[in-house]
C-alpha positions, 0 to 999 in steps of 0.5 A: 747580630753578630758581636765581635771583641777586638783588643788592642795594645794601642791608644787606637786603631784606624777604622778601615783598619779594624774592619779587617782585624775583625775579619769584616774586610778582606782588604784595606780598599774593601773597608775604606769602600764600605766606610766612605759608602756609610755603612759603618756607625761608631758609637752612634755616629756614621764614619765618613773618615776611613782613617777615623781613631778608634779607642778602647771602649767604642763600639763600631757597627758595620752594616747593622749585621756585626758589632765591634766591641773595642777594649784595651789591654788594661781595660777589664 
């Protein structure tokens, strides 16, 4: 599984935007589709909301191939 770390400087990032930022989805539409198909898991729970708030400290897994760890600016 490929591990990706994304640092955000806001309180959260919408799940679909995270997939785009990580380079996994080419567009917001593709990201939304993947979420709706149940291919995205956040902290062990299958996501169904494309605008689900992903906060620093969360881990998002896409299709069992990518693991995205979200960090914040002030996180060590």
